[in-house]
C-alpha positions in Angstrom: 50.8 -11.6 -17.7 50.9 -12.1 -14.1 48.9 -8.8 -13.6 46.1 -10.0 -15.9 45.6 -13.2 -13.6 45.3 -11.0 -10.6 42.5 -9.1 -12.3 40.6 -12.0 -13.1 40.9 -13.3 -9.5 39.5 -10.0 -8.1 36.7 -9.8 -10.8 35.7 -13.4 -9.7 35.7 -12.4 -6.1 33.4 -9.2 -6.9 30.9 -11.3 -8.9 30.7 -13.9 -6.2 30.1 -11.1 -3.6 27.5 -9.4 -5.5 25.6 -12.8 -6.1 25.7 -13.6 -2.2 24.4 -10.1 -1.6 21.5 -10.5 -4.2 20.7 -13.8 -2.8 20.7 -12.6 0.9 18.6 -9.6 -0.2 16.0 -11.9 -2.0 15.9 -14.4 1.1 15.0 -11.5 3.4 12.9 -9.4 0.9 9.6 -10.8 2.3 8.3 -13.3 4.8 7.5 -16.8 3.4 4.5 -18.1 5.2 3.0 -21.6 5.0 0.1 -22.8 6.9 -0.5 -26.7 6.8 -2.7 -28.8 8.8 -1.6 -28.1 12.4 1.5 -26.0 11.8 2.2 -22.3 11.1 5.7 -21.8 9.3 7.4 -18.6 8.7 10.6 -18.1 6.9 12.8 -14.9 6.2 16.4 -15.4 5.2 18.0 -17.2 8.0 15.2 -16.7 10.4 12.6 -19.6 10.6 10.0 -20.5 13.1 7.5 -23.3 13.1 4.7 -23.2 15.7 2.0 -25.8 16.2 -1.6 -24.5 16.6 -2.0 -26.6 19.6 0.7 -24.6 21.4 -1.0 -21.2 20.6 -2.7 -19.6 23.5 -3.8 -16.2 21.7 -3.7 -14.3 18.6 -4.4 -10.8 18.0 -3.8 -7.6 15.9 -1.5 -5.0 17.3 -0.3 -1.7 16.1 3.0 -1.6 17.8 5.7 -4.1 18.9 6.7 -3.5 22.5 10.2 -2.4 23.4 12.5 -5.3 23.2 16.3 -5.9 23.2 17.5 -7.1 19.8 19.6 -10.3 20.2 20.0 -11.1 16.5 18.4 -9.5 13.7 18.2 -6.3 11.6 16.1 -3.2 10.8 16.0 -1.6 7.3 13.6 1.1 6.8 10.2 -0.4 7.7 11.5 -3.8 7.9 12.3 -5.5 11.3 13.4 -9.2 11.5 15.1 -11.5 14.1 15.3 -12.7 17.6 14.5 -10.2 20.3 14.5 -10.5 24.3 11.5 -9.7 26.4 13.1 -8.5 29.6 9.9 -8.8 31.5 9.4 -12.6 30.8 13.0 -13.2 29.9 12.0 -14.9 26.8 12.9 -14.8 23.2 10.4 -13.0 20.9 10.6 -13.6 17.1 9.8 -10.7 14.7 9.1 -11.1 11.1 7.7 -7.7 10.2 7.7 -6.4 6.5 6.1 -3.0 7.3 6.4 -1.5 10.6 3.7 1.1 9.9 1.1 -1.6 9.3 -0.8 -3.8 11.7 1.0 -6.9 13.0 -0.2 -10.2 14.0 0.9 -11.1 17.7 0.9 -14.8 18.6 1.4 -16.0 22.1 2.4 -19.6 22.3 3.5 -21.9 25.1 2.0 -19.5 27.6 4.6 -16.7 27.4 6.6 -17.0 24.1 5.6 -14.4 21.4 5.8 -14.0 17.6 5.0 -10.9 15.7 4.6 -11.0 11.8 3.2 -9.2 8.9 3.5 -9.0 5.3 3.7 -5.9 2.8 0.1 -6.2 2.0 -2.1 -5.2 4.9 -5.1 -7.2 3.4 -2.9 -10.3 3.0 -1.9 -9.8 6.8 -5.7 -9.6 7.6 -6.4 -12.8 5.7 -3.5 -14.6 7.6 -4.9 -13.3 11.0 -8.4 -14.6 10.0 -7.0 -17.9 9.0 -4.9 -18.2 12.1 -8.1 -17.3 14.3 -10.2 -19.8 12.6 -7.7 -22.5 13.0 -7.5 -21.7 16.7 -11.3 -21.7 17.0 -11.6 -25.0 15.3 -8.9 -26.4 17.7 -10.6 -25.1 20.7 -14.1 -26.5 19.8 -12.4 -30.0 19.7 -10.8 -29.8 23.2 
């Protein structure tokens, strides 16, 4: 009888572990992007960044991410997410890339801070770039 209780405990531990793994995978599965009023928000699992459009200096499409030192994050297949260090400017760089082989949007904000992002669908990435650019254009015409 004592042995059966141990088996149930291990079964519960295994099921809970699998649930945590599935939830973590789903949270990092893709970038969750929201653009509202004057803010750009991006979320992927535990990585989250909010940028005010008024703080943005430039936005451009790039093919590659420069060589950076990983502080916190992960790479799996074509996915790269986390916080990296730019040794030239000694600043943190946020990377939310679903497909390394596709173009990425590079956002420079607060003079030297950088954010790279894309989504699995390259057309959706292009659309986000266009929305981002038009937001910046409208803000610059107000100034």
